[in-house]
N, C-alpha and C positions, 0 to 999 in steps of 0.2 A: 533813608532807605534801610531796611533791616539787613544786617550782615549774616550770610549763611556760612557758618564755619564748616570745614570739611569734617566728615565723619572719621573716626578712628578706623584703621584698616580692619581690625577684628570685627567691628560692627558692620562694616560694608560686606565682609565675607558672610556674616550671619544673615544679613538681609537678602543677599544674592542666593544663598542656599535655601532660605525659606521660600523665596519667590519661585525658584526652580522646582522645589518639591510640590508646589501648588499647581504646576502646569500638568496637563494631560501628557501621558507618555509620548503620544504622537507628535506633540509640539516641541519636544526636547530634541536637541541635536542627536544625530545617530550615534555618535561616540559616547553620549551620556546615557543611552538606554542599556539596561542590563540585558545580556544575551539570554535567549530562551533556554531553559534547561534541555539537555540532550534527551531525545526520545528513548523510551524503554526499548530494549533490544532482547531478542531471543537467539539462541545458538542453533545453527543447523547441526543436528546430531552427527551426521557423517563426516563433516569437515571442521566443525567448530566455528565456522564463520558467524559473526554477529549481524543480525538484521533488525532494523527498527520494525516494530510490530505493525506499523501502517506503511503500506507501499502505495503504488499508483497503477491503476488499470487504465486501459485505453479503448475498451469495447464501446462503440458508438460515439463516445465523446471526441475521439481524435480522428474519426472517419469523416474528415471535412473536405476531402478532395483538394482542389487547387485554390479554394477560397482563401484569400489573403487574411481576412479578418479571423476566420476559424483557425488558421495556422498561427497567427499572432497570439490568439487566446491560448492555444495549446502550449506555445512557448512560454507564455506568462505563467501558466499553471506549473510547468516543469521548473521554471526558475524559482517560484515560491516553494515548491516541493523540496528542492535541494536546499534552499535557504533555511527551511525548517528542520533539516536533518534527515530528509528522506533519502532512500537509496534504491530500492527495487522498483523497476518499472516493468510491467508485463504487457505483452502484445501477442499477435498471431497473424499469420497470413490470411486468416478468415476475416480480419477486422478492416477490410477495405484499404483505405489510404493511411491507416494509423501508423504503420511502420515507417512510411516515407515522412510523415509528419513528425514522428519522434526523431528520425535521423536529422531532419532539417533543424529541429529545435536543439538537439545536442550539439550540432555544429555551431549554431549561433551562441550557445552558452559555453563554448570552449571545451566541450566534451568533459564534463565534470568527472574527476577521478573516482568519486565515491559511487558512481553508477553501478548497480547490479542489474545487468541486462538479462531479462527472462523472456523467452519467446517459445514458439511451438512449431512442430511439424504437423501438417494437416493435409495429407495426401496419401495415396496408395502407390506402392511400388518402390523398390530400392532406388532406382535412378531418379525418379521424380522427387523422392524424399531428399536425396543428396542435393539436387538442383534447387529445391525450395529452400533448404537451409542456407545455401550460398546466396540466394537472392535476398533472403531475409537479412542476412548480415550486411549486404550492400545497401539495402534500404535503411537500415539503422546507421549506416556509415561508420560501422565499428572497425577499429584498427586492431582488434584483438578478438579472441573467441567469445562466444556467449558464455555468460555465467551459468545459465540454466536453459536447457531445452526440454520440452515436454511433448509427449504424444497427445495431441489435442483430441479430447473426447474419445480416446482409445482407438482412433481410426487407424486401421491396419497396424495395430501394435505389434503383431507377430513379426512384421518386417521392420518397422521403424524403431522399436525399442532395442533390439540387438545392435542396430546401427549406432544408436546414441551411446550405448555402452562401449562400443568400439572407439567412438570418438573420445570418450572420457579416458579410456585406457591409453590412447595415443596423445593425450595432453591437449586435445582440441576442444575440450568442454570440461567444465568444472562439476556440474551437477546434472543429473538425469531425473526426469519426472514424468508423471502421467496426469491427465485431467479429466474431469467430468463436470457437468453443471446441471442445475435444476433437478437434482435427485436421480438423474439417469445413470444406469449401468453401475450401481453401487456394488452389486454382487460380483461383477467382473473385476471391478477395481479392488475389492477385498481379496480376491484370489491372486491378483497380480502383486499386491502388497505382501502377501504371504510367500510368494515364490521367487521374487526378484529383489536384488539389493538397491532399491530405489532411494534416491536422496530426498525427493519431494513428491507429494501428491497435492493436487489442487482440486478443491471441491466447493460446493455451495453450502453456506451456513449463515444463519441469522436468527434473530429473535423469534421468528415463527417457523422457520425450516430447520428442525433440530434432529432429524433422523440420524445424522452422522455421529451424534453423541453416543448412540447405542453400540456401534461396532467399529466404524472407520476411525474415529478419533482415538479410542482406546488402543486399536491395533497400531496406529501410527506411533503412539507413545511407546508401545511394547517393542516395536521393530526399529525404533530410532529413525523415523521418517519425518522430515519437516513438512508442515502443512501450510499451504497458501489457501486463503479463503476468498472465493469470488462471490458476487451478488450479496454482500453484507447488508445492502439496502433493498434487496429484491428489485434491482434495476430502478430504484427510486420510488417504487410503489409503496414500500413500507414507510418511507419518510413522508410521502404525501398523506398517508393516513394519520401518522403520528403527529404531524404538525398541526392538526386540528385540535389536539389535546394539549392542556397545560403540562409543563414538565412537573413530575412528582417531586416531592420534597427531598427524596433520597438522591436525586440527581446531583444536588449540590455536594453531597457527601463524597462523591467521587470526581468532583471538579467539572461536571458537565453543564454547559450553558445552552446546548442545543441537542435536539433529539438525535442528530447524526452521531454525536459523540457518545450518547447513551448506547446506540446500536453498535458502534465500533468497540466500545469498552466491553460490552457483553461478549463479543466475538473474541477479541484478543486476550481477554482474561482467562479463557479456557486454557489449561496448562499444556494441551497438545498442539495448540495453534501457534504457528511461527509468525505469520504476517497476513493481514487482510489487505486486499487490493481494490479499494473503491475507485471508481472512475468519476471524473468531473471535468467540466469545461470552464469552471469559474475559480478564480484565485481565492476568493473569500471562502469557498467551500473546501479547497485543498488545505487552507490554513486551519479551518475548523477541524478537518479530519486529522491533521497532524497534531493538534492539541490533544486529541484523544490518546495519543501515544505518550502522554505525560501525566504526572500526578497519580493519585491513588487509584487502584483498580478494585473492582468489586470482588469480595470473597465468595465462596460457594453459596452461602446463605443469601447474600444479596443477589447473586445471579439468578437463583430460583425465584426470588421476589420480582426481579425485573421481567423474567419470562412470563410469570403469572400475571403481572400487571398488564403487559402488552397483549397477552392472549385474551384478557377480559375486556379489552376496549372494543 
């Protein structure tokens, strides 16, 4: 019978290292995988707070009522979001059960300390506004004030905005903002940005809807107002069209493997944008979205090329 001599320890280490290097990352033990790079952040001009450039929205996707599978999916999305370095989650009383779903998920996840909680007031009248804010906080199961409250679609801003500024002055709120969507009420938003010390504005912006480049984004930069971007995928319609097309060669230059990442990198590479808030109900999609917060970003020339390419499809 042949005799098998033991290998020298140095040779055994070399073979083990080589074998491990040939395994896919998913098969390696968790402690052996290199952590993902931290996401790119932008500063909130008024406070200096750093936010990852990709956040998480909750419109439609988290409005699942009492469905246990829908709630479990939302919790899984939030777990993956935090694991990838995400921080800001945005919701509204307008979004059905989304606030309750977020609150339940936060409790199950141990109320991650990195959470930046952004919500809205969406009602008329001082008393109803005050009651709605209190209810929203209960639904989120927050044990501290909101980080950001926004007047949703400028509804009764004459009443709600002064109240939010009062809350901020009393230490009951860190940031104050206003929102609009789908290109509505841009002129009114512009006037409020010029007249009030807003911390945030939230607006729609994507590869096809670019009107805000003309006045609102430059004004936000000039006034030191942070910008949240809703509808970066046109509520999914933009991606549905783009996925029928092959990724262009320049996508690889900015580390994009999916059209969603192209769309997000276009948005967050604008120097006035602080954070985009795409919504999703799938873990794989939130992971892809968070990848868009890493790696190289398009410069001004490539941004123009990206917009022209999509407009021509």
